[in-house]
Backbone as ProteinMPNN parsed JSONL, in Angstrom:
{"seq_chain_A": "MSAPTATVDAYFDAIRARDAVAIGALFADDAQLLTAAGTFTGPAAIAGFYRDLAFLVDDLWPEPGPLLVDGD", "coords_chain_A": {"N_chain_A": [[15.202, 8.428, 1.508], [13.076, 7.039, 3.689], [10.626, 5.483, 4.102], [8.939, 3.155, 2.064], [6.631, 4.048, 0.775], [7.004, 6.759, 0.665], [9.07, 7.112, -1.027], [7.844, 6.285, -3.46], [5.875, 8.06, -3.666], [7.541, 10.409, -4.063], [8.684, 9.833, -6.386], [6.45, 9.807, -8.271], [5.655, 12.509, -7.871], [7.882, 13.783, -8.778], [7.872, 13.157, -11.531], [5.449, 14.337, -12.209], [6.117, 17.04, -11.859], [8.008, 17.126, -13.868], [10.743, 16.866, -13.336], [13.517, 15.871, -14.033], [16.121, 15.628, -12.637], [15.45, 15.184, -10.0], [14.239, 12.765, -10.295], [16.22, 10.961, -11.132], [17.724, 11.004, -8.889], [16.447, 9.345, -7.239], [17.19, 6.752, -7.815], [19.269, 3.811, -7.638], [22.685, 3.164, -8.358], [22.87, 0.819, -9.985], [20.252, 0.556, -10.912], [17.725, -0.412, -13.255], [15.705, 0.713, -15.723], [13.08, -0.431, -17.793], [11.635, 0.054, -20.849], [9.412, 0.733, -23.519], [10.971, 1.997, -25.269], [13.476, 1.167, -24.766], [16.142, -0.044, -22.682], [17.415, 1.465, -19.737], [19.964, 2.195, -17.752], [21.106, 2.935, -14.56], [21.128, 6.172, -12.525], [21.603, 8.586, -14.154], [20.99, 7.768, -16.815], [18.476, 6.951, -16.575], [17.254, 9.349, -15.711], [17.72, 10.913, -18.114], [16.072, 9.422, -19.897], [13.572, 10.209, -19.154], [13.779, 13.084, -19.315], [14.561, 13.459, -22.078], [12.719, 11.924, -23.395], [10.139, 10.883, -22.212], [9.053, 13.278, -21.076], [8.272, 14.67, -23.285], [5.753, 14.069, -23.812], [2.768, 15.379, -23.811], [0.404, 15.0, -22.121], [1.389, 13.806, -19.983], [0.756, 12.437, -16.804], [0.851, 10.732, -14.364], [-1.16, 8.872, -12.206], [-0.958, 7.09, -9.51], [-2.561, 4.259, -8.059], [-4.054, 3.11, -5.031], [-1.474, 2.096, -2.644], [0.188, -0.826, -1.798], [2.07, -2.17, 0.668], [4.409, -4.536, 1.494], [6.295, -5.712, 3.764], [9.668, -4.384, 4.09]], "CA_chain_A": [[13.748, 8.214, 1.734], [13.101, 5.828, 4.633], [9.398, 4.643, 3.904], [8.795, 2.749, 0.664], [5.564, 4.815, 0.124], [7.67, 8.105, 0.376], [9.882, 6.962, -2.316], [6.999, 6.197, -4.468], [5.242, 9.401, -3.734], [8.565, 11.268, -4.468], [8.832, 9.43, -7.919], [5.402, 10.528, -9.047], [5.815, 13.954, -7.73], [9.062, 14.251, -9.752], [7.4, 12.892, -12.885], [4.403, 15.404, -12.531], [6.951, 18.336, -11.932], [8.946, 17.113, -14.856], [11.952, 17.04, -12.727], [14.544, 14.739, -14.296], [17.152, 15.464, -11.619], [14.886, 14.533, -8.728], [13.854, 11.395, -10.836], [17.492, 10.346, -11.024], [18.246, 10.971, -7.453], [15.684, 8.179, -6.551], [17.674, 5.324, -8.294], [20.584, 3.334, -7.293], [23.622, 3.098, -9.572], [22.676, -0.334, -10.838], [18.972, 0.339, -11.291], [17.294, -0.352, -14.676], [14.246, 1.166, -16.093], [12.692, -1.157, -18.985], [10.565, 0.738, -21.523], [9.238, 0.328, -24.912], [12.129, 2.81, -25.927], [14.778, 0.554, -24.502], [16.496, -0.205, -21.268], [18.118, 2.662, -19.269], [20.665, 1.619, -16.599], [21.718, 4.043, -13.789], [20.368, 7.263, -12.413], [21.776, 9.433, -15.259], [20.374, 7.268, -18.067], [16.924, 6.978, -16.367], [16.832, 10.735, -15.812], [17.782, 11.15, -19.423], [14.967, 8.934, -20.533], [12.292, 11.121, -18.713], [13.937, 14.435, -19.889], [14.597, 13.446, -23.45], [11.65, 11.088, -24.168], [8.837, 10.875, -21.581], [8.533, 14.573, -20.836], [7.814, 15.186, -24.513], [4.444, 13.653, -23.958], [2.009, 16.585, -23.16], [-0.507, 14.725, -21.023], [2.05, 12.662, -18.957], [0.343, 12.822, -15.552], [0.436, 9.439, -13.753], [-1.937, 8.808, -10.966], [-0.981, 5.647, -9.024], [-3.744, 3.716, -7.274], [-3.695, 2.669, -3.673], [-0.266, 1.424, -2.59], [0.169, -1.886, -0.94], [3.489, -2.281, 1.142], [4.465, -5.786, 2.147], [7.716, -5.71, 4.275], [10.475, -3.193, 3.773]], "C_chain_A": [[13.853, 6.958, 2.665], [11.833, 4.876, 4.349], [9.347, 4.375, 2.468], [7.604, 3.625, 0.01], [6.1, 6.207, -0.164], [8.49, 8.098, -0.703], [8.953, 6.947, -3.596], [6.341, 7.441, -4.731], [6.364, 10.378, -4.368], [8.81, 11.065, -6.095], [7.777, 10.095, -8.652], [5.359, 12.102, -9.012], [6.801, 14.482, -8.685], [8.582, 14.223, -11.142], [6.352, 13.987, -13.092], [5.09, 16.76, -12.605], [7.908, 18.318, -13.07], [10.312, 17.472, -14.502], [12.928, 15.853, -12.899], [15.616, 14.488, -13.242], [16.685, 14.757, -10.422], [14.523, 13.002, -9.109], [15.157, 10.388, -10.602], [17.926, 9.965, -9.581], [17.568, 9.796, -6.704], [16.217, 6.886, -6.833], [18.921, 5.049, -7.946], [21.527, 3.304, -8.618], [23.349, 2.004, -10.526], [21.165, -0.504, -11.202], [18.843, 0.303, -12.815], [15.81, -0.054, -14.874], [14.035, 0.488, -17.586], [11.577, -0.494, -19.531], [10.419, 0.185, -22.869], [10.38, 0.988, -25.74], [13.475, 2.107, -25.672], [15.033, 0.367, -22.992], [17.495, 0.788, -20.864], [18.64, 2.177, -17.879], [21.484, 2.917, -15.868], [20.875, 5.322, -13.663], [20.401, 8.356, -13.607], [21.008, 9.052, -16.477], [18.921, 7.276, -17.884], [16.373, 8.506, -16.376], [16.703, 11.282, -17.178], [16.563, 10.703, -20.168], [13.75, 9.849, -20.227], [12.571, 12.486, -19.422], [13.992, 14.384, -21.377], [13.448, 12.734, -24.242], [10.232, 11.317, -23.416], [8.207, 12.256, -21.362], [8.109, 15.251, -22.05], [6.286, 14.84, -24.608], [3.576, 14.803, -23.035], [1.239, 16.168, -22.015], [0.045, 13.772, -20.189], [1.7, 13.322, -17.507], [0.032, 11.611, -14.821], [-0.183, 9.712, -12.463], [-1.937, 7.398, -10.398], [-2.186, 5.448, -8.13], [-3.292, 3.441, -5.839], [-2.46, 1.868, -3.52], [-0.381, 0.377, -1.48], [1.635, -2.149, -0.6], [3.447, -3.699, 1.854], [5.96, -5.937, 2.438], [8.356, -4.379, 4.05], [10.604, -2.829, 2.357]], "O_chain_A": [[14.602, 6.012, 2.423], [11.967, 3.653, 4.357], [9.673, 5.255, 1.671], [7.636, 3.878, -1.195], [5.693, 6.807, -1.159], [8.62, 9.143, -1.341], [9.278, 7.528, -4.631], [6.231, 7.878, -5.876], [5.963, 11.152, -5.237], [9.072, 11.978, -6.878], [8.051, 10.874, -9.564], [5.072, 12.804, -9.981], [6.59, 15.51, -9.329], [8.836, 15.158, -11.9], [6.381, 14.567, -14.177], [4.644, 17.592, -13.396], [8.589, 19.317, -13.304], [10.993, 18.237, -15.185], [13.101, 15.0, -12.028], [15.989, 13.347, -12.967], [17.349, 13.878, -9.872], [14.536, 12.128, -8.242], [15.112, 9.3, -10.029], [18.369, 8.877, -9.214], [18.062, 9.329, -5.677], [15.802, 5.916, -6.198], [19.741, 5.966, -7.918], [21.073, 3.415, -9.757], [23.543, 2.159, -11.731], [20.791, -1.55, -11.733], [19.655, 0.856, -13.558], [14.899, -0.563, -14.222], [14.775, 0.848, -18.502], [10.557, -0.4, -18.848], [11.16, -0.689, -23.319], [10.681, 0.514, -26.836], [14.482, 2.432, -26.301], [14.155, 0.623, -22.167], [18.44, 0.979, -21.63], [17.87, 1.812, -16.99], [22.266, 3.681, -16.434], [20.024, 5.588, -14.512], [19.373, 8.928, -13.971], [20.419, 9.914, -17.13], [18.161, 7.547, -18.814], [15.315, 8.845, -16.906], [15.759, 12.016, -17.471], [16.03, 11.456, -20.983], [12.999, 10.172, -21.147], [11.666, 13.001, -20.078], [13.439, 15.313, -21.965], [13.244, 12.89, -25.446], [9.304, 11.883, -23.993], [6.988, 12.405, -21.446], [7.597, 16.365, -21.943], [5.63, 15.365, -25.508], [3.73, 15.011, -21.832], [1.31, 16.819, -20.972], [-0.679, 12.929, -19.661], [2.16, 14.385, -17.092], [-1.17, 11.425, -14.627], [0.182, 10.624, -11.722], [-2.799, 6.59, -10.744], [-2.726, 6.384, -7.54], [-2.1, 3.581, -5.565], [-2.354, 0.907, -4.282], [-0.937, 0.619, -0.409], [2.416, -2.344, -1.531], [2.574, -3.977, 2.676], [6.77, -6.232, 1.559], [7.683, -3.369, 3.844], [11.266, -1.843, 2.031]]}, "name": "protein", "num_of_chains": 1, "seq": "MSAPTATVDAYFDAIRARDAVAIGALFADDAQLLTAAGTFTGPAAIAGFYRDLAFLVDDLWPEPGPLLVDGD"}
């Protein structure tokens, strides 16, 4: 992904599609996701969080507001 907004759009699209593989593909090897359930490090762990925990929420449907981009 080249544009920051394209990456954000892909992230929310993947969540709404419940596509853990696509979510994992968006993260670098050293990425960390901090949640109430714990900290998940790396694409596989972050994808696993969505697959095993977040996607269990029936009404999981995030709608981000307007995006503001400052720099790259």
